C-alpha positions, 0 to 999 in steps of 0.5 A: 145360057139355059145350059149353063143354068142346068149345069151350074152348081151353087156352092154356099161358103159360110161360117163365123166372121173372119173365117176366110169365106171371102178369100175362099170364094174369090180364090175358088172362082178364079180357079174355076173361071167363074163368078162369086157373090160377095157378102152384100152385108159389108157393102150395106153396112158401109153405106148406112153409117149407123148401127144396123137393126133387126129390120136391116137383116131382111133388107140385106138378105133380099139383096144378097139373093138378088145378087146371087140370082143375077150372077147365077145366070152367067156363072160357069159350072159353079157359083160361089156364094159368100154368105147365104140366108142361112148366115142371116138366120144364124146371125139374126138368132144369135144377135136378136133371138129371132129371124124374119119370116121372109128369111125362114120362108126363103131359106126352105126354098133356096137350095145349094148343091153344097155348103162349105163351112169354114172353121175359124182356125185362122187368125182373126182379122180386125175390121170395123164391121166385125163384132165377135172375135171371141165367139167364133167357135160358138158360132161355128157350132151353131152353123154345124148344128143348123146344117145337121138339123136341116139335113144339108150336105156340107164339108168343113173347110179348115187349115191355113192357106193352100191346105184350106184351098185344097180342102175346098177343092177336094170337097168339090171333087168329092161331090161333083 
């Protein structure tokens, strides 16, 4: 298992709502015969049955990291992570104009080998947990700005269906 940990690459799949992150993460995991970490926020929001608050974002962030660390131990070469602390940071600042100190501290410590930033160039899929059908381009720019500011390696994943998947695979080939 130690060998797996040394060779396994954490791949962050981030972007605005309804930009294909979950589909991409699960499809890549299937292609590479490995695991992916679903976005815990969805599960959490369905459980609480109320509007979430700023404090809920830290709870979500901590559980997301726990799930990621648990799955990393048994992932095969890659662990595809649907959403990350960066997602929480951007959303928290966008919605509440602040971010929890825990998220900021752990964002600096928790690294990924590559970020795939999903462009919102696919159709919006309505979902009771989604909030921003009209702000996706603005949020995409916030992600890109933050990645540049933090000097984090990233690739933009765009296009539809197979082209989108091929773009992600080519990004993996480029870096690994």
